[in-house]
C-alpha positions as CSV (number, residue, x, y, z in Angstrom):
1,X,0.0,-0.1,0.1
2,X,1.3,3.5,-0.8
3,X,1.5,6.3,1.7
4,X,-1.5,7.8,0.2
5,X,-3.5,4.7,0.2
6,X,-2.7,4.2,3.9
7,X,-3.7,7.7,4.7
8,X,-7.0,7.2,2.8
9,X,-7.7,4.1,4.8
10,X,-6.8,5.8,8.1
11,X,-9.2,8.5,7.2
12,X,-12.0,6.0,6.5
13,X,-11.3,4.3,9.9
14,X,-11.4,7.6,11.8
15,X,-14.8,8.3,10.1
16,X,-16.2,4.9,11.1
17,X,-14.9,5.4,14.6
18,X,-16.4,8.8,15.0
19,X,-19.8,7.5,14.2
20,X,-19.4,5.6,17.6
21,X,-22.5,3.7,18.4
22,X,-23.1,2.1,15.0
23,X,-20.3,-0.4,15.4
24,X,-20.0,-3.2,18.0
25,X,-17.3,-2.7,20.5
26,X,-15.2,-5.5,19.1
27,X,-15.3,-4.0,15.6
28,X,-14.4,-0.7,16.9
29,X,-11.3,-2.2,18.6
30,X,-10.3,-4.0,15.5
31,X,-10.5,-0.7,13.6
32,X,-8.6,1.1,16.2
33,X,-5.8,-1.5,16.1
34,X,-5.7,-1.3,12.4
35,X,-5.5,2.5,12.6
36,X,-2.7,2.4,15.0
37,X,-0.8,0.0,12.6
38,X,-1.4,2.5,9.7
39,X,-0.3,5.4,11.8
40,X,3.0,3.5,12.7
41,X,3.5,2.6,9.0
42,X,2.8,6.2,7.7
43,X,5.1,7.5,10.4
44,X,7.9,5.2,9.2
45,X,7.5,6.3,5.6
46,X,7.6,9.9,6.6
47,X,10.7,9.4,8.6
48,X,12.3,7.5,5.7
49,X,11.4,10.4,3.3
50,X,12.8,12.9,5.7
51,X,16.2,11.1,5.7
52,X,16.2,10.9,2.1
53,X,15.7,14.7,1.8
54,X,18.4,15.4,4.4
55,X,20.7,13.1,2.4
56,X,20.0,15.1,-0.7
57,X,20.5,18.4,1.0
58,X,23.9,17.3,2.5
59,X,25.0,16.1,-0.9
60,X,23.9,19.3,-2.4
61,X,25.7,21.5,0.0
62,X,29.0,19.5,-0.2
């Protein structure tokens, strides 16, 4: 899944959870866990991108 796809899925999960009472608790917990995993994955992608940018900037300044 791309970063954009993960972000879109995370947005959908947030919307479902915000509806609150429409989901059984077990389903809400599963969505929450999936969302936490997506957040961790997106954070890692962003950290890798930041490192790549820093490398390019260091190379450019050398």
